[in-house]
C-alpha positions, 0 to 999 in steps of 0.5 A: 113837901110834908104839906103836899099830901094834905093839900092833895087830900083837901084839893078837888083839883087834879094835879099835873106835874112835869119836869120834877124828875130832872132836878130832884133825885128824890122826887120819883119815889115820892111822886109815884107813892102819891100817885099810888095813894091818890090815883084820881088826883095826880097825873105824872106825864112823861117828858123828854127828861124821862127818856131811856137815853137820859137816865142810868138807873134801869128801874127808873127807865122802866118806870118812865116808859109807862108814864102817859105822854098826854092827858085830857082834863075835863075833855077840854084841856090837852096836857103834855110835856112840850109840843105838837107833832106834824105826824099826829092827825088822828084822834087824841086817844090814839096817842095812848096806844103808842108803844112807849117801851122803846128808845126814842127815835128822832123821827117819831110822833112820840119824840115830837110830843116830847121835844117840839116847842111853841114859837112866836113864828107862824107855821112849823119850823125846824127845832134847833134842839135837834129833835122835834119841831117848832110850831106857831100860834096858828098851829096851836089854834088850828089844833085846838079847833080841830080837836074841839079843845079849849086849851093846850097846856 
């Protein structure tokens, strides 16, 4: 972990991380400090484990509310924690306007972005996880085509 800051300084790449807060309790402080030091090189996206219902620590709950749900890299690669939403037909910029300072409702586009999963079956499906949807490669390809993206990550 001590080599990480040197890697960030030397790298011209923009780093995107997810699922760090779920497994490493010391990670939030380190990653937020790195984000403050290298704001143009690090993006920390909010995932489903960064929900108010998951964390007991109020400070972390408040912090995670302000993490972006998505980011666009080089105007071509759409990055987010998990999946797409049936409810999002707008531009990608509108996602940044979601009110993230709230409990997640299972019937919201924000919940879909955090809990939906890609699937081998075509079209949309009901997620077995109880939140979000499943979506097939046809949905993924249509999304990329409609939004003029090269990839979704």
